[in-house]
C-alpha positions as CSV (number, residue, x, y, z in Angstrom):
1,M,-47.6,-16.2,95.9
2,R,-47.1,-12.6,97.0
3,R,-44.3,-10.5,95.6
4,K,-42.3,-8.1,97.8
5,G,-41.5,-4.6,96.7
6,I,-43.3,-2.0,94.6
7,N,-44.4,-2.2,91.0
8,L,-44.0,0.5,88.3
9,I,-47.5,2.0,88.8
10,E,-47.0,2.5,92.5
11,L,-43.6,4.2,91.8
12,I,-45.1,6.5,89.2
13,M,-48.0,7.4,91.7
14,V,-45.4,8.3,94.4
15,I,-43.4,10.5,92.0
16,V,-46.6,12.3,90.8
17,I,-47.8,12.9,94.4
18,L,-44.4,14.1,95.5
19,S,-44.0,16.4,92.5
20,V,-47.3,18.0,93.3
21,A,-46.8,18.3,97.1
22,I,-43.1,19.3,97.4
23,P,-43.1,22.7,95.6
24,P,-45.9,24.3,97.8
25,L,-44.1,22.9,100.8
26,F,-40.8,24.6,99.8
27,L,-42.7,27.8,99.0
28,T,-44.3,27.8,102.5
29,L,-41.0,27.1,104.2
30,A,-39.3,29.9,102.2
31,D,-42.1,32.3,103.1
32,I,-41.9,31.4,106.8
33,N,-38.1,31.9,106.7
34,Y,-38.5,35.3,105.0
35,R,-41.3,36.5,107.4
36,G,-39.4,35.2,110.5
37,G,-36.3,37.2,109.5
38,R,-38.3,40.4,108.9
39,G,-40.2,39.9,112.2
40,E,-36.8,39.8,114.0
41,I,-35.7,43.0,112.3
42,Y,-38.9,44.8,113.3
43,Y,-38.6,43.6,116.8
44,Q,-35.0,44.7,117.2
45,G,-36.0,48.1,115.7
46,I,-38.8,48.5,118.3
47,I,-36.4,47.6,121.1
48,L,-33.8,50.2,119.8
49,G,-36.5,52.9,119.5
50,R,-37.9,52.2,123.0
51,D,-34.4,52.1,124.5
52,L,-33.6,55.5,123.2
53,L,-37.0,56.9,124.2
54,E,-36.5,55.5,127.8
55,E,-33.0,57.0,127.9
56,L,-34.4,60.4,127.0
57,L,-37.3,60.1,129.4
58,S,-34.9,59.3,132.2
59,R,-33.7,62.9,132.1
60,N,-35.3,66.0,133.6
61,F,-37.2,68.3,131.4
62,S,-34.4,70.9,131.4
63,D,-31.8,68.3,130.5
64,I,-33.5,67.3,127.3
65,N,-31.9,69.6,124.7
66,I,-33.9,70.9,121.8
67,C,-32.7,69.7,118.4
68,T,-34.9,70.3,115.3
69,N,-32.6,68.7,112.7
70,P,-32.4,64.9,113.2
71,S,-29.1,64.6,111.2
72,T,-27.2,67.0,113.6
73,C,-29.0,66.0,116.9
74,P,-26.6,64.6,119.5
75,Y,-29.1,61.8,120.4
76,S,-29.2,60.5,116.8
77,D,-27.0,57.5,116.1
78,T,-26.5,54.3,114.2
79,V,-26.7,50.9,115.9
80,R,-26.0,47.6,114.1
81,G,-27.5,48.7,110.7
82,Y,-30.3,50.7,112.3
83,T,-30.4,54.4,112.1
84,R,-32.0,56.3,115.0
85,E,-32.9,59.9,114.3
86,V,-34.2,62.2,117.0
87,S,-36.1,65.5,116.8
88,I,-37.0,67.4,119.9
89,R,-39.0,70.6,119.6
90,Y,-41.1,72.9,121.8
91,I,-44.9,72.6,121.2
92,D,-47.7,74.8,122.3
93,P,-50.9,72.7,122.6
94,D,-52.8,75.8,124.0
95,I,-52.5,77.9,120.9
96,N,-55.7,79.2,119.3
97,S,-55.4,77.6,115.9
98,P,-53.6,74.3,116.0
99,P,-52.8,72.5,112.7
100,L,-55.2,70.0,111.3
101,C,-54.8,66.2,111.3
102,P,-55.3,64.2,108.2
103,D,-58.9,63.4,109.3
104,G,-59.7,67.1,109.7
105,S,-59.6,67.3,113.5
106,S,-57.2,69.6,115.3
107,C,-53.8,68.3,116.3
108,P,-52.5,70.4,119.1
109,L,-49.5,68.1,119.7
110,D,-48.2,68.9,116.2
111,N,-48.1,72.6,116.9
112,Y,-44.3,73.2,116.8
113,V,-43.2,76.7,118.0
114,S,-39.9,78.5,118.1
115,Y,-40.3,80.0,121.5
116,V,-39.8,78.3,124.9
117,T,-42.9,76.5,126.4
118,N,-43.6,74.0,129.1
119,Y,-43.9,71.2,126.6
120,K,-41.4,69.3,124.4
121,R,-42.3,66.7,121.8
122,I,-39.7,64.0,121.3
123,D,-39.9,62.2,117.9
124,I,-37.7,59.2,117.3
125,S,-37.4,57.5,113.9
126,V,-35.8,54.0,113.6
127,S,-35.0,52.8,110.1
128,H,-33.3,49.8,108.5
129,N,-32.9,49.0,104.8
130,L,-35.0,45.8,105.2
131,M,-37.9,47.3,107.2
132,G,-38.5,50.9,106.4
133,E,-39.2,53.3,109.2
134,L,-40.7,53.0,112.7
135,C,-41.7,56.2,114.6
136,F,-42.1,56.9,118.3
137,S,-43.4,60.1,119.7
138,V,-43.9,61.4,123.3
139,V,-44.7,64.8,124.8
140,V,-43.1,65.8,128.1
141,S,-44.1,68.7,130.3
142,S,-41.9,70.9,132.5
143,S,-43.2,69.0,135.5
144,H,-41.5,65.8,134.2
145,E,-39.2,64.2,136.7
146,P,-37.9,60.7,136.2
147,E,-38.6,58.3,139.0
């Protein structure tokens, strides 16, 4: 005669297997949830940075005002917990002794000057307390005209 149900040994085996399998499963789900949230924060930061960059690039060269201090720049703002800071400066890539990059090569696009040139460098920094800082940079020339 065959008995229906489970016996004590089978029940103990199920409890042992579940006690070993469930904690890693919960840790994996928690990690996925954490990384998924951070990915969304980074993605929104990228969208906000690119949006501001496109807004500035939609202007003529002469309409992009110089602002060297990001905290007082009229283009800097705060959007839904993200801080966007903008710095716009003249650069002179044709100067004789450009500054050096970290790898030792010359960096003519980092050569900020105080006089008017045909080139402006736009630096945008997007930050959020959960992601740190994202940076966007572009150089526009005096021949820049939006389409």
